[in-house]
N, C-alpha and C positions, 0 to 999 in steps of 0.2 A: 781871564777865566779863573774860576775858583778851584783851588787844588783839592784833590781827594784827601781823605784823612790819612791814608797810607803815604801819599807823597808829602804831605805837610809834616807828618811824624818823622819821616826821613830827613827833611830839611831842618827840623828842630834838633834832631840828634846830631846832625852835622854842625850846627851853630851853637849849641849849648855847651858852655865851658864848665868842666868839672874840676873843682879845686879840693884836693884831699887835705884832711886835717885842718879844716877851717869851719868854724871859728875855734875848734879845739880838736885835739887828737882823736881820731876814730870817726870823725864826721866827714862825709863827702858833701860839699856844698855845690849846688847847682846855680851857676852864675848866669842870670838872664841878660846881663848888659851886652853880651855878644849877640843876642837875638834882637835887642832893641836897636843896636847899632846897624844891623843889616836891614836896609829898607825893604828888600824883597821879602824877607822872612816876616817882618812886622806886618807888612801889607797882607801877606798870605794868611796870617793868623786872623786878622780882623775880617778879611774877606770870607774866610771859612765860617767864622762865627756869625757874621752878618747873614750869609746864605742860610745858615741853620735856623736863625731866629726871625728873619724878616717877615714871615707870614704867621707868626705866633702871637700877634697883637700885644707885644711887650710894651709896657709903659715906662719901665725904669730898669736901669742896670745898677746893681749894687756891687761896689768894689770894696774888697777887704784890704785894710791897711797893711802894707803900703804899696806893694807891687800890684795889687788888684786895682789900685787907682789908675795906674798907667794904662793897663789893657782895658779896664772898665770905661775910662773916659773915651778912648778911641772907639770902642764898640757902641757906646751910647751915642756918640756923634754919628757913626755910620747908620745906626737905626733911627736917628732923629728923635731920641727920647732923653729923659733926664738921668743924671747920675746921682746916686746916693752913696755916701761913704759910711762904712762901718769902721769905727776907730777904737783904739784902746781907751780904757777908762780915763776920763778927765780931759780928753782932747777935743770934745765937741762943746761949743759954747752955749747951747740952748738946752731945754728940757730933753732928757733922754730916757730910753728904755735900756736896761743893762742885762747882760747874760754872762754868767760865769762859765768857764770851760776848763777842762783838765789839761795840764801840762805834764811833762815827764816827771817833774818834782813840784807838785803844788797846783795852784789854779791861777787864772788870770780872768780879766773881765773885758768884754767888748760892749760897745754902745752904738746906738743909732738914735737920731733925733726922733722925738715922738711925732713930729709933723713931717716926716721924711717923704710921705706920699700924698701930702695935702692937696696938690693940684689935681690928682686923679680922684681922690676920695671926695673932693668938693663937687665933682661932676656926678657923684653917685656911682662911680665905677670901682671895681675891685682892681687894685694895682697888680699887674702881671710882671713878674720880676725875673731877671737872669742874674745869678750870683757869679762873680768873676774873681779868681785869684790865680796866682802863678803856679802854686804847688799844693797838691793834696798829699799830706803826710799821714798823720793820725786821724784827721777829719774833725778834730775838736773845734777849730776856728770856723770851719764851714758849717758845722752843726749849730754852733752858737749863733752864727749869722743868719741861718734859716729861721731859728727861733725869734731873733730880733725882727726879721722881716714880717713874721706872723704877728708879733706884738704890735707892730706899727700898722697893721691892717692889710699887708700884702700877701701875695701867693707866689712862692718861689717855683717857677716852672722848671728850672734846671740850674745846676751849678756847672760852670765850665772852668777847666784848669789847663794850663800848658802841660804840666808834668804830674804824673801820679807815681809815688814811690810804692811799688808793689809789696815790698816786704813789710810795710807798716799797716796794710789793710785798712786804710782810712775810709774806704767806701762803706765799711761795716758801720761806721758812725754816722753816715749821712742819712737824712730823712727826706731826701729829694732825689730826683733823677740827676745824673751827672754825666759829663763827658770829659775825658782827658785826651789831649792830642798825643802825648808821648808817655808810654809806660817805661819806667826805669826800675 
């Protein structure tokens, strides 16, 4: 049985490890390895998302480097659709679209392959995409990823996250619907 959002949120809170002062003093790091290691927790996350998207005619899951790859691959498998990676600049081997995004101090760049949705576009269909990452902080990487999805010809139906950091208000930077399982 698929858990409710409330039940899943409680399970994530119970299994998410918080590490203070990592990677530097003043930062509270949310360690997802304790969630990945817990078979029930991992299963429930993917079951919840699968139930949410199974009737949405999703053609691809886009995972943001690197933890979005883990959850994105599992969700893509559950939905029976393809997985598309969004990676940091210079990590993809073929022609890419690039999108800059703001960091606390400066900018960085994400990329997607130009032919990321080729199998769907070749059929004359518009790719319907779910974007996946572990954490919504400032929203910069998610916003850049949504722009990359558009550049590659897709439509982002929703972005889904395990955790949203409320104090950073990342949802204000999003240009798509989103869901976070746990608010911290």
